[in-house]
VOGU-3710 file (C-alpha; in Angstrom, 3 decimals, decimal comma):
1> mllreiryav> -41,865/18,249/1,689  -38,621/16,889/0,126  -36,809/20,179/0,846  -37,935/19,997/4,414  -36,602/16,440/4,748  -33,297/17,536/3,174  -32,958/20,432/5,627  -33,782/18,145/8,506  -31,239/15,579/7,290  -28,495/18,228/7,041
11> rslsratgfa> -29,218/19,462/10,612  -29,310/15,896/11,890  -25,981/14,970/10,293  -24,356/18,195/11,457  -25,182/17,269/15,035  -23,520/13,843/14,561  -20,140/15,074/13,267  -18,174/11,900/13,977  -20,755/9,720/12,249  -20,876/12,032/9,234
21> vvgilclglg> -17,089/12,260/8,884  -16,626/8,477/9,009  -19,474/7,933/6,521  -18,110/10,588/4,102  -14,595/9,097/4,280  -15,814/5,565/3,607  -18,047/6,629/0,701  -15,459/9,070/-0,613  -12,895/6,279/-0,913  -15,382/3,957/-2,572
31> igintaifsi> -16,704/6,584/-4,990  -13,241/8,010/-5,684  -11,589/4,729/-6,696  -14,676/3,776/-8,741  -14,699/7,126/-10,543  -10,981/6,850/-11,338  -11,397/3,400/-12,894  -14,570/4,499/-14,733  -12,611/7,421/-16,195  -10,085/4,935/-17,621
41> idgvllkpyp> -12,758/2,594/-18,936  -14,679/5,543/-20,421  -11,537/6,782/-22,207  -10,500/3,366/-23,492  -13,765/1,526/-24,134  -16,752/3,827/-24,201  -15,906/7,126/-25,843  -16,124/6,998/-29,655  -12,893/7,401/-31,572  -12,212/10,986/-32,735
51> yddpdrivvl> -13,068/10,326/-36,376  -16,081/11,012/-38,535  -18,686/8,269/-37,943  -16,137/5,818/-36,527  -18,622/2,952/-36,434  -18,494/2,815/-40,254  -14,675/2,414/-40,260  -13,393/-1,168/-40,366  -9,978/-2,766/-40,571  -9,282/-5,141/-43,419
61> gtehvktgdr> -6,782/-8,001/-43,424  -6,048/-11,411/-44,785  -6,220/-14,867/-43,223  -4,936/-18,211/-44,447  -7,750/-20,734/-44,663  -5,643/-23,741/-43,541  -3,203/-22,337/-40,990  -5,414/-19,531/-39,581  -2,469/-17,079/-39,832  -3,570/-13,437/-39,933
71> agvsvadlrd> -1,732/-10,748/-41,820  -2,155/-7,354/-43,396  -2,593/-6,711/-47,075  0,090/-6,581/-49,754  0,433/-3,404/-51,791  -0,504/-5,233/-54,976  -3,612/-6,791/-53,426  -4,575/-3,428/-51,963  -4,551/-1,929/-55,446  -6,869/-4,697/-56,656
81> wrtaatsftt> -9,194/-4,406/-53,700  -9,532/-0,663/-54,188  -10,425/-1,181/-57,827  -12,809/-4,155/-57,506  -14,618/-3,635/-54,141  -17,908/-1,667/-54,186  -18,871/-2,068/-50,511  -16,652/0,798/-49,349  -16,465/4,489/-50,112  -12,718/4,425/-49,392
91> iagvvegsit> -9,962/1,897/-48,801  -6,678/3,237/-47,495  -3,375/1,683/-46,458  -0,847/2,545/-43,739  2,713/1,317/-43,291  4,219/2,393/-39,989  7,930/2,883/-39,544  10,929/5,090/-38,791  11,205/8,331/-40,749  14,299/10,521/-40,549
101> vidgageper> 14,200/14,254/-41,086  17,072/16,486/-42,067  16,140/20,131/-42,685  18,508/22,536/-40,998  15,938/23,300/-38,215  17,857/21,155/-35,782  19,799/17,961/-35,470  18,743/15,075/-37,754  15,929/13,285/-36,012  14,156/9,986/-36,354
111> yfgarvswdl> 10,392/10,110/-35,828  7,730/7,467/-35,640  5,823/8,064/-38,843  3,860/6,312/-41,623  3,445/5,962/-45,327  -0,242/6,375/-46,108  -2,638/6,238/-49,037  -3,531/9,682/-50,361  -7,147/9,480/-49,172  -6,537/8,145/-45,624
121> frllgtrpil> -7,273/11,466/-43,908  -10,462/11,884/-46,009  -11,528/8,405/-44,833  -11,086/9,490/-41,224  -12,782/12,851/-41,782  -9,775/14,786/-40,498  -8,138/17,506/-42,591  -4,997/19,567/-42,034  -5,391/22,843/-40,157  -2,588/24,386/-42,228
131> grdflesddq> -1,767/23,711/-45,877  -3,421/20,900/-47,846  -4,198/17,210/-47,738  -2,490/14,601/-49,920  -3,623/14,496/-53,528  -4,065/11,408/-55,659  -1,162/12,607/-57,778  1,087/12,567/-54,695  0,522/8,835/-54,292  2,213/7,754/-57,498
141> pnapgvaiis> 5,529/5,886/-57,904  7,397/8,738/-59,527  5,631/11,700/-57,846  7,646/14,375/-56,048  7,885/13,626/-52,343  5,484/15,518/-50,052  4,932/15,273/-46,311  2,285/16,244/-43,769  3,463/16,836/-40,213  1,753/16,523/-36,874
151> hvlwttryhs> 0,837/19,498/-34,693  3,370/18,297/-32,128  6,170/18,294/-34,685  5,076/21,692/-35,994  5,173/23,250/-32,498  8,385/21,579/-31,264  10,663/21,423/-34,279  9,282/24,341/-36,306  8,045/26,554/-33,419  4,549/26,922/-34,957
161> dpdvigrgvt> 5,961/28,770/-37,965  3,132/29,207/-40,551  5,764/29,457/-43,262  6,611/25,787/-42,783  4,266/25,027/-45,688  6,401/24,633/-48,791  9,558/24,063/-46,831  11,931/21,509/-48,298  13,174/18,713/-46,108  15,142/15,490/-46,631
171> ingaahtivg> 13,130/12,478/-45,463  14,776/9,044/-45,426  17,439/10,484/-47,765  14,953/11,781/-50,382  13,782/15,365/-51,040  10,288/16,194/-49,750  8,120/19,250/-49,361  5,935/19,896/-46,302  2,402/20,539/-47,610  0,241/20,326/-44,444
181> vmppnfafpe> -0,037/20,388/-40,665  -2,579/18,162/-38,928  -4,782/19,282/-35,987  -3,714/18,971/-32,326  -4,235/15,567/-30,705  -3,999/13,678/-34,001  -1,304/11,029/-34,545  -3,039/8,243/-36,481  -2,800/5,326/-36,202  -0,886/5,386/-32,915
191> nqrlwialqp> 1,681/8,079/-32,128  2,892/9,160/-35,589  4,669/12,482/-35,974  4,540/12,799/-39,821  3,146/11,087/-42,880  4,379/10,608/-46,411  2,728/8,992/-49,447  2,445/5,187/-49,588  4,000/5,163/-53,066  6,781/4,486/-53,698
201> tlfkdardrr> 7,166/1,766/-51,091  8,992/-1,498/-50,679  7,727/-4,724/-52,324  4,959/-2,845/-54,134  4,544/-5,752/-56,556  5,184/-8,641/-54,149  1,849/-10,167/-53,234  3,312/-12,370/-50,500  4,505/-9,306/-48,519  1,351/-8,637/-46,514
211> yvftfarlrr> 2,388/-5,751/-44,305  -0,024/-2,914/-45,111  -2,405/-1,912/-42,272  -5,631/-1,392/-44,208  -8,656/0,699/-43,294  -11,987/1,111/-45,103  -15,191/3,058/-44,716  -18,389/1,039/-45,252  -21,107/2,460/-47,447  -24,274/3,363/-45,543
221> ditparalse> -26,328/0,518/-46,928  -23,638/-2,172/-46,575  -23,175/-4,486/-43,562  -19,764/-5,872/-42,559  -20,932/-9,392/-43,481  -21,870/-8,298/-47,013  -18,572/-6,437/-47,408  -16,618/-9,483/-46,234  -18,448/-11,695/-48,739  -17,446/-9,344/-51,562
231> lntiaaalgr> -13,830/-9,224/-50,396  -13,642/-13,037/-50,231  -14,948/-13,206/-53,815  -12,113/-10,857/-54,833  -9,587/-12,857/-52,760  -10,684/-16,096/-54,424  -10,183/-14,527/-57,859  -6,697/-13,361/-56,866  -5,925/-16,890/-55,658  -6,782/-18,238/-59,091
241> dhpatndgws> -4,828/-15,535/-60,916  -1,778/-15,699/-58,550  -1,799/-19,209/-57,050  1,871/-19,037/-55,925  1,192/-16,165/-53,516  -2,574/-15,911/-52,965  -3,953/-19,443/-53,006  -5,633/-20,228/-49,668  -5,724/-16,619/-48,514  -9,107/-15,099/-47,672
251> agirplreaf> -10,125/-11,674/-46,464  -10,849/-10,494/-42,927  -12,831/-7,551/-41,595  -12,983/-6,223/-38,030  -14,562/-3,189/-36,360  -12,113/-0,433/-35,600  -12,400/-0,794/-31,841  -11,830/-4,557/-31,956  -8,702/-4,117/-34,093  -7,307/-1,293/-31,977
261> lpsdvvlilg> -8,094/-2,788/-28,549  -6,172/-5,919/-27,448  -8,305/-8,448/-25,616  -6,008/-8,456/-22,569  -6,705/-4,706/-22,100  -10,430/-5,356/-22,008  -9,876/-8,155/-19,518  -7,679/-6,096/-17,194  -10,142/-3,190/-17,218  -12,979/-5,599/-16,412
271> lmmggvtlvl> -11,003/-6,997/-13,494  -10,239/-3,454/-12,253  -13,902/-2,524/-12,393  -14,770/-5,698/-10,542  -12,195/-4,907/-7,830  -13,382/-1,337/-7,254  -16,981/-2,553/-7,219  -16,081/-4,865/-4,360  -14,492/-1,905/-2,566  -17,667/0,096/-3,111
281> fiacsnvanl> -19,778/-2,718/-1,663  -17,509/-2,785/1,391  -17,896/0,977/1,810  -21,684/0,688/1,444  -21,720/-2,056/4,052  -19,783/0,150/6,408  -22,195/3,092/5,980  -25,208/0,770/6,145  -23,926/-0,477/9,485  -23,351/3,081/10,670
291> llaratarrh> -26,863/4,117/9,674  -28,374/1,002/11,214  -26,584/1,634/14,505  -27,619/5,316/14,375  -31,230/4,474/13,555  -31,357/1,968/16,388  -29,933/4,537/18,793  -32,593/7,009/17,568  -35,540/4,664/18,167  -36,958/6,895/20,891
301> elamrvalga> -36,663/10,008/18,662  -38,332/8,251/15,736  -41,077/6,882/18,012  -41,795/10,430/19,245  -42,173/11,559/15,612  -44,679/8,778/15,046  -46,563/9,774/18,192  -46,753/13,347/16,826  -48,325/12,151/13,607  -45,492/11,102/11,315
311> grrqivlqll> -46,303/8,080/9,145  -44,097/5,059/8,488  -43,483/6,256/4,912  -42,275/9,616/6,227  -39,859/7,922/8,619  -38,396/5,752/5,829  -38,157/8,858/3,595  -36,289/10,691/6,302  -33,716/7,883/6,710  -33,299/7,563/2,975
321> tegvvlalas> -32,836/11,319/2,677  -30,084/11,261/5,272  -28,359/8,554/3,263  -28,624/10,567/0,044  -27,261/13,709/1,683  -24,392/11,709/3,162  -23,580/10,196/-0,215  -23,710/13,473/-2,113  -21,489/15,047/0,498  -18,877/12,400/-0,218
331> vplgillama> -18,829/13,165/-3,968  -16,332/16,138/-3,749  -13,929/13,967/-1,748  -14,380/11,163/-4,287  -13,708/13,489/-7,224  -10,521/14,805/-5,578  -9,303/11,285/-4,900  -10,125/10,229/-8,466  -8,222/13,209/-9,925  -5,210/12,359/-7,781
341> girliwsqvp> -5,449/8,709/-8,809  -5,614/9,511/-12,517  -2,645/11,866/-12,169  -0,624/9,105/-10,464  -1,576/6,568/-13,139  -0,462/8,883/-15,934  2,820/9,408/-14,112  3,473/5,624/-14,417  2,854/5,491/-18,178  6,011/5,960/-20,292
351> pdsipyyvqf> 5,683/8,548/-23,123  4,223/7,288/-26,362  3,674/3,823/-24,873  -0,086/3,910/-25,518  -1,894/5,179/-28,638  -2,765/8,867/-28,780  -6,545/8,199/-28,966  -6,460/6,593/-25,515  -7,059/9,577/-23,278  -8,716/9,455/-19,846
361> avdarslgya> -9,334/12,147/-17,268  -11,893/13,113/-14,625  -14,264/15,104/-16,821  -17,960/15,940/-16,934  -18,861/12,326/-17,723  -16,847/11,190/-14,689  -18,572/13,744/-12,515  -21,989/12,540/-13,702  -20,961/8,983/-13,002  -19,843/9,898/-9,462
371> valalvtslv> -23,140/11,634/-8,693  -25,157/8,764/-10,167  -23,080/6,294/-8,183  -23,645/8,294/-4,990  -27,415/8,307/-5,533  -27,616/4,606/-6,326  -25,373/3,562/-3,427  -27,294/5,789/-1,032  -30,433/3,869/-1,849  -28,579/0,561/-1,376
381> fglvpalqia> -27,151/1,331/2,069  -30,033/3,611/3,091  -32,694/0,969/2,602  -31,086/-1,392/5,103  -31,739/0,715/8,248  -34,948/2,127/6,791  -36,533/-1,265/6,256  -35,134/-2,576/9,517  -36,762/0,234/11,500  -39,935/0,081/9,411
391> rrelhenlke> -40,508/-3,559/10,364  -41,113/-2,682/13,990  -43,982/-0,880/15,591  -42,142/2,363/16,415  -44,601/3,445/19,111  -43,474/0,439/21,165  -40,096/2,180/21,512  -41,679/4,752/23,765  -42,274/1,902/26,233  -38,848/0,276/25,675
401> gargstgrga> -36,817/3,435/26,082  -33,341/3,140/24,702  -32,665/-0,439/25,822  -30,500/-2,710/23,747  -30,666/-3,601/20,134  -32,921/-6,116/18,529  -31,686/-9,498/17,577  -32,695/-8,902/13,955  -30,582/-5,724/13,859  -27,557/-7,565/15,206
411> ivrnglvvsq> -27,918/-10,294/12,606  -28,053/-7,690/9,795  -24,985/-5,852/11,137  -23,020/-9,091/11,550  -24,004/-10,209/8,078  -22,722/-6,924/6,606  -19,354/-7,380/8,379  -19,029/-10,937/7,077  -19,726/-9,711/3,534  -17,146/-6,960/3,984
421> vslalvalvg> -14,436/-9,363/5,025  -15,214/-11,839/2,234  -15,172/-9,089/-0,437  -11,988/-7,615/0,980  -10,314/-11,043/0,801  -11,271/-11,438/-2,871  -9,944/-7,955/-3,679  -6,713/-8,500/-1,708  -5,993/-11,965/-3,152  -6,338/-10,543/-6,653
431> allfvrsftn> -4,075/-7,608/-5,732  -1,418/-9,893/-4,267  -1,474/-12,116/-7,361  -0,717/-9,120/-9,582  1,957/-7,822/-7,211  3,615/-11,261/-7,134  3,389/-11,431/-10,930  5,137/-8,071/-11,253  7,757/-9,108/-8,718  8,467/-12,263/-10,662
441> ldrfrvgfdt> 8,913/-10,197/-13,815  11,171/-7,754/-12,066  13,323/-10,610/-10,752  13,427/-12,388/-14,087  16,987/-12,792/-15,273  17,465/-12,225/-19,005  20,826/-14,073/-18,958  23,102/-11,076/-19,395  24,230/-8,050/-17,395  21,993/-4,993/-17,843
451> astltlrvfm> 23,963/-2,697/-15,560  26,319/0,017/-16,872  25,200/-0,510/-20,469  23,959/2,205/-22,829  21,843/1,434/-25,917  20,787/3,583/-28,836  19,802/3,351/-32,489  21,009/5,160/-35,626  19,161/5,270/-38,928  21,282/5,044/-42,091
461> sgepydakst> 19,133/5,917/-45,076  19,396/7,725/-48,369  21,833/7,639/-51,246  25,028/7,484/-49,122  23,915/4,091/-47,797  22,360/2,567/-50,879  25,481/0,654/-51,959  26,279/-2,756/-50,433  28,442/-2,784/-47,312  28,279/1,040/-46,871
471> kalrvedilr> 26,312/0,562/-43,653  28,875/-1,909/-42,370  31,730/0,524/-43,115  29,917/3,326/-41,307  29,247/1,060/-38,307  32,913/0,089/-38,099  33,914/3,758/-38,113  31,385/4,627/-35,398  32,521/1,762/-33,202  36,156/2,712/-33,563
481> rvealpgvqs> 35,364/6,251/-32,351  33,023/5,116/-29,561  35,380/2,467/-28,170  38,134/5,092/-28,035  36,153/7,182/-25,521  37,381/7,146/-21,904  35,218/4,847/-19,801  34,011/2,607/-22,677  34,893/-1,031/-22,089  33,432/-2,560/-25,266
491> afasnlvpis> 30,640/-2,038/-27,793  28,907/-3,742/-30,637  26,480/-2,828/-33,414  23,693/-5,141/-34,467  20,369/-5,357/-36,254  18,997/-5,964/-32,736  19,059/-3,934/-29,564  18,822/-6,307/-26,558  15,372/-6,248/-24,981  14,217/-3,458/-27,331
501> gggtaptiev> 13,722/-5,684/-30,403  15,127/-6,368/-33,839  16,672/-9,249/-35,668  14,997/-11,404/-38,317  13,281/-14,808/-38,329  14,451/-16,796/-41,380  14,052/-20,439/-42,262  17,222/-22,574/-42,406  18,238/-25,968/-43,612  21,038/-28,002/-42,024
511> egrsteqrhe> 23,865/-29,585/-43,981  23,451/-33,331/-44,333  19,720/-33,227/-43,703  16,829/-33,414/-46,153  16,090/-30,037/-47,780  12,447/-30,550/-46,731  13,526/-30,645/-43,076  13,618/-26,914/-42,314  13,670/-24,894/-39,116  12,685/-21,364/-38,208
521> iffvastprl> 15,227/-19,485/-36,099  15,973/-15,984/-34,896  18,943/-14,441/-36,703  21,083/-11,688/-35,255  23,741/-9,903/-37,390  26,361/-8,298/-35,160  29,864/-6,898/-35,041  32,384/-8,607/-32,759  32,333/-8,189/-28,941  28,588/-8,807/-28,527
531> fptlgvgmkt> 29,036/-11,364/-25,760  31,764/-9,475/-23,796  29,643/-6,329/-23,921  26,671/-8,244/-22,489  28,927/-9,775/-19,835  28,606/-13,430/-20,874  31,126/-15,986/-22,039  30,967/-18,759/-24,599  29,891/-22,269/-23,677  32,095/-23,924/-26,308
541> grdfadsdsn> 34,120/-22,722/-29,288  35,136/-19,128/-29,785  33,684/-15,596/-30,201  33,761/-13,594/-33,359  37,063/-11,938/-34,276  37,526/-8,800/-36,415  38,805/-11,045/-39,211  35,454/-12,844/-39,373  33,638/-9,833/-40,847  33,466/-11,274/-44,366
551> rgvaivnesm> 33,507/-14,961/-43,529  30,494/-17,327/-43,479  30,710/-18,152/-39,758  28,063/-18,207/-37,066  27,551/-18,678/-33,309  24,454/-20,568/-32,183  22,814/-20,570/-28,783  22,433/-23,667/-26,571  18,790/-24,207/-27,616  19,727/-24,335/-31,276
561> arrlwpgena> 22,753/-26,618/-30,705  20,642/-28,917/-28,470  17,713/-29,214/-30,912  19,611/-29,440/-34,194  22,603/-31,498/-33,071  21,454/-33,347/-29,938  24,277/-35,053/-28,089  26,847/-33,773/-30,606  29,374/-31,009/-30,740  27,761/-28,165/-32,750
571> tnrrfrivdp> 31,039/-26,497/-33,699  32,039/-26,937/-37,361  28,465/-27,889/-38,265  26,925/-25,938/-41,108  23,533/-24,463/-42,000  22,214/-21,944/-44,500  19,209/-19,592/-44,767  16,581/-20,652/-47,239  16,177/-17,900/-49,813  13,971/-18,423/-52,913
581> agtpewmtvi> 15,835/-15,542/-54,638  19,227/-17,156/-54,514  21,532/-19,707/-52,897  23,064/-18,288/-49,718  26,363/-19,570/-48,556  26,744/-22,156/-45,824  27,433/-20,763/-42,339  29,941/-22,684/-40,259  29,327/-22,785/-36,499  32,403/-21,580/-34,569
591> gvapdlhlwg> 30,918/-21,389/-31,070  27,962/-22,061/-28,810  26,684/-19,242/-26,615  24,365/-19,465/-23,566  20,672/-18,942/-23,991  19,851/-15,205/-23,689  16,493/-13,548/-23,501  17,516/-10,922/-26,055  13,945/-10,045/-26,866  13,022/-9,360/-23,253
601> vdpdnsqvpm> 10,496/-11,098/-21,079  7,577/-12,845/-22,727  4,937/-13,725/-20,062  3,429/-16,269/-22,460  6,695/-18,030/-23,274  9,787/-18,138/-21,050  11,666/-20,430/-23,448  14,582/-18,996/-25,448  14,115/-19,608/-29,196  16,797/-21,093/-31,428
611> tafapyryge> 19,091/-18,191/-32,247  22,042/-17,784/-34,560  24,551/-14,921/-34,642  26,466/-13,934/-37,772  28,765/-11,085/-38,790  27,027/-7,730/-39,233  27,433/-7,660/-43,026  25,031/-10,607/-43,280  22,146/-8,525/-41,949  23,069/-4,851/-42,077
621> lantgltiri> 20,014/-2,645/-41,684  19,265/1,078/-41,922  17,882/0,865/-38,371  21,005/-0,313/-36,478  21,487/-0,532/-32,736  24,540/0,172/-30,679  25,141/-1,397/-27,268  27,988/0,093/-25,178  29,414/-1,164/-21,858  30,637/1,705/-19,761
631> tgdpatltsa> 32,570/1,963/-16,499  30,286/3,704/-14,045  27,017/5,518/-14,858  26,111/5,174/-18,549  24,300/8,500/-18,531  27,583/10,355/-18,013  28,850/9,354/-21,479  25,692/9,997/-23,456  26,850/13,349/-24,789  30,315/11,991/-25,689
641> vraairesdp> 28,782/9,038/-27,562  26,518/11,359/-29,525  29,476/13,544/-30,404  31,478/10,555/-31,659  28,622/9,499/-33,916  28,270/13,062/-35,195  31,963/13,125/-36,077  31,468/10,023/-38,182  28,305/11,251/-39,964  26,627/14,535/-38,836
651> nlpifnvrtl> 23,441/13,560/-40,692  22,730/10,350/-38,774  19,662/10,584/-36,532  20,279/9,163/-33,032  17,283/7,920/-31,102  16,020/5,550/-28,361  18,944/6,466/-26,140  18,494/4,573/-22,855  20,341/2,255/-20,535  19,778/-1,471/-20,873
661> eearqrefwq> 18,300/-1,551/-17,393  15,773/1,162/-18,347  14,837/-0,929/-21,430  14,389/-3,997/-19,183  12,087/-2,184/-16,787  10,137/-0,546/-19,619  9,380/-4,050/-20,950  6,851/-4,732/-18,190  5,702/-1,270/-17,102  2,103/-2,438/-17,607
671> falygwifgv> 2,524/-5,158/-15,003  4,021/-2,659/-12,585  0,974/-0,435/-13,138  -1,485/-3,314/-12,724  0,246/-4,344/-9,492  0,135/-0,788/-8,219  -3,553/-0,263/-9,023  -4,707/-3,613/-7,628  -2,520/-3,075/-4,609  -4,308/0,194/-3,827
681> igvigvllas> -7,673/-1,541/-4,359  -6,716/-4,309/-1,937  -5,383/-1,962/0,739  -8,492/0,240/0,612  -10,669/-2,872/0,860  -8,780/-4,089/3,974  -8,979/-0,664/5,610  -12,708/-0,429/5,019  -13,282/-4,011/6,208  -11,289/-3,447/9,387
691> tgvygvlays> -13,292/-0,276/10,018  -16,452/-2,331/9,657  -15,234/-4,930/12,161  -14,300/-2,244/14,631  -17,571/-0,364/14,188  -19,765/-3,409/14,777  -17,811/-4,534/17,862  -17,703/-1,041/19,281  -21,453/-0,723/18,881  -21,936/-4,207/20,295
701> vsqrsreigi> -19,982/-3,239/23,422  -22,082/-0,086/23,879  -25,278/-2,085/23,515  -24,109/-4,971/25,742  -22,786/-2,873/28,632  -25,555/-4,218/30,957  -24,720/-7,838/29,954  -20,992/-7,196/30,496  -21,735/-5,567/33,828  -23,694/-8,589/35,004
711> rvtlgagrrq> -20,905/-10,892/33,859  -18,342/-8,900/35,811  -20,676/-8,828/38,864  -21,002/-12,586/38,695  -17,192/-12,986/38,724  -16,096/-12,759/35,090  -12,511/-11,478/34,847  -11,091/-8,953/32,388  -9,515/-11,718/30,335  -12,865/-13,408/29,939
721> vltlivgqgl> -14,458/-10,136/28,761  -11,547/-9,647/26,385  -12,016/-13,176/25,021  -15,734/-12,562/24,605  -15,414/-9,446/22,468  -12,341/-10,551/20,479  -13,930/-13,970/19,945  -16,960/-12,287/18,461  -14,736/-10,397/16,034  -12,790/-13,555/15,107
731> vltttgvvig> -16,005/-15,530/14,455  -17,246/-12,811/12,065  -13,832/-12,526/10,392  -13,284/-16,265/10,058  -16,722/-16,701/8,514  -15,962/-13,914/6,068  -12,527/-15,398/5,290  -14,042/-18,838/4,498  -16,670/-17,347/2,190  -14,061/-15,072/0,588
741> lvlaafgtpl> -11,726/-17,999/-0,117  -14,512/-19,767/-1,991  -15,351/-16,661/-3,999  -11,664/-15,992/-4,746  -11,187/-19,553/-5,960  -13,948/-18,988/-8,522  -12,801/-15,472/-9,471  -8,982/-15,594/-9,739  -8,868/-17,960/-12,811  -10,290/-15,056/-14,851
751> arsllynvsp> -6,888/-13,370/-14,502  -4,852/-16,427/-15,473  -3,646/-14,960/-18,821  -2,429/-11,798/-17,098  -0,309/-13,508/-14,478  3,359/-14,336/-14,904  4,870/-17,386/-13,173  2,200/-17,446/-10,496  -0,877/-19,682/-10,305  -4,348/-18,125/-9,879
761> fdpfsfvavs> -4,665/-20,524/-6,969  -1,301/-19,536/-5,472  -1,332/-20,958/-1,947  0,895/-18,213/-0,564  -1,481/-15,482/-1,698  -4,587/-17,176/-0,279  -2,953/-18,045/3,041  -1,153/-14,705/3,454  -4,274/-12,664/2,776  -6,354/-14,862/5,151
771> lllvlvalia> -3,814/-14,442/7,961  -3,592/-10,691/7,288  -7,338/-10,250/7,600  -7,442/-12,260/10,793  -4,591/-10,107/12,157  -6,370/-6,935/11,154  -9,565/-8,234/12,765  -7,700/-8,905/16,022  -6,379/-5,356/16,053  -9,798/-3,960/15,199
781> syvparramk> -11,390/-6,100/17,929  -8,894/-5,170/20,616  -9,869/-1,492/20,945  -13,596/-2,155/21,727  -12,548/-5,145/23,836  -10,398/-2,854/25,990  -13,355/-0,567/26,377  -15,494/-3,486/27,484  -12,889/-4,465/30,128  -13,267/-1,015/31,679
791> vdpvvalrqe> -17,076/-1,221/32,053  -18,115/-0,404/35,640  -20,784/-2,981/36,572  -22,481/-0,594/39,060  -22,847/2,149/36,456  -23,997/-0,332/33,780  -26,698/-1,807/36,060  -27,844/1,618/37,287  -28,516/2,653/33,602  -31,153/-0,019/33,466
//
């Protein structure tokens, strides 16, 4: 019987080509955009991480009882935890950072790598596909250096050479041997390209240096709460044994997914799913209206089937079957749209900007979701006309013929249109808020010129740079060569690259103030010509000169001058960095610079922190940035700049080469993506809602042709007919807009933390969307209104 109903439904839909095409397009859009967002949610939230029994893996950390500050684990504490804790089969540490490779296989390169405990890969249940894993003997302070490389590095740098095992390389200036190659699609914990042993590492005995990212695997019979209790007992003992560094510090434990997944990502995915669900409801309302109109138009046919012996249940089953067939026919279109959407989304994601384990695509799970969604939605929109028809005595339609629609049917159709408009308004308001947020970020001025400026980093490591001031001497030589290039206006080297990060955050004390009155600032160590290169001038005082390289002088920004010396001239004032290991010299302020957003745009804090600038020798780092102002297009001098650095030291890795404008835009690529996705959701919602308004009015005109004919016969003009139909559309739209505004007012505060410089109740967004929907409704109403104006009253009355 079911197969017969399916065959009948297919034949019936094939005879109504226009109806079927519109229905498939509406549902295809709704199913497609829902499948695309489900694919993302599935890849980010639902699929298990690619490790052995990932639910047993937890992330350990420390937390200060009084301040609530969270941190990692120090190397010394990690050793004690591994020895004393019994709740875990394994505890392993990871320290992420830059790793340079020099091996003769190509130019020196810097890679994103990590120092790891010898048993980390065993904890994850992942072993090398070539060579061996780390051994416990590798993770000792004086052990020979060994490295394990990623599959990506093996294929790109070493061209999949199996003889890479045993190859000697220089890593961070020290000799290492490659002992293993990891499987494809493995880059733990984020996008690492190679791994070396955790020992030796910096501050291995300093318990107040809590920087180790620590993972553990719970024993089968141990709960996280029990493990945390044991760790806190160990932490309390360490606090008694080492009160200067460990007093007040407790342990923390989190599931792997909670530690890996920021809360704002979960929120944005939830909002996306909510938005596409609204679009699906709008699409379902459209198709429900189409089916209702079609079922009403087929009253005579359905009544004939009843007269020939068909029962009410069979009629309802037939209508539901038609809905299911229509929904399933829309699945291929939905899958194609979802695949195109996922491809577009990936094209907007910068390389290595999200962790390697976050992978989403339209796969078998997505296909199953699309089919399930089609079946569920077909029941939702198919029940509306089925129940509407089932309420009436169908045999009465034989007497009524094909006259008019019932009042109940009109109420249902109008109600569906109102719901469409209200849901479209909610979706579009949310979309506009994200678009305005991205626009505000894009227009945000960082306080300096980002045009025609090239930035890059070099990594100075190993024995040649171990002695004091050797990095400063190398930087001076590089700058001399770079500034001699044609087209270079000025350049500076610093422990910070504008917008891309760097610098330090020390605590200072001010001369003439109590030593207990201390302040935390940002500290930038730079060569001269920082401010001319960024295109800004001094507020007061002077800039650094070449002769200042070894002098204790500093430049402070306006925020620091205003807060530390309010109403006074900050020049010639002095401060020094608090250092428990020694007594740093006093720094004399020689100038005040404008406030600059050197660390980029922070949506949570638009205030510029107190910042001090000092000569490069006071903060020279292995990871040093160069910023170069160039006449014309910066990309044209990239090769020449690389060559100049190679002439100074051919073993220096050069990386993160990009223009300052590229760095600025990369800062908020997520907001651009959010705006783009929500914009698409809003546009589709409006298109579907306008289709719904048009469909209902067009059907209303066809059903009210007799009424319109009588009005014209009695003297109604074309303008009155136009007003009648357009007025009906405006009433439905206005009702939907009012309801939508109320719903949006309750819904938009959920996105407050994701918006930048725009209120969730932004009047412009609410008013603009309302006016847009009214305008769209006017356009959608005009076409059927024009048709109504052309009704011939004689023909309309003769049909009755």
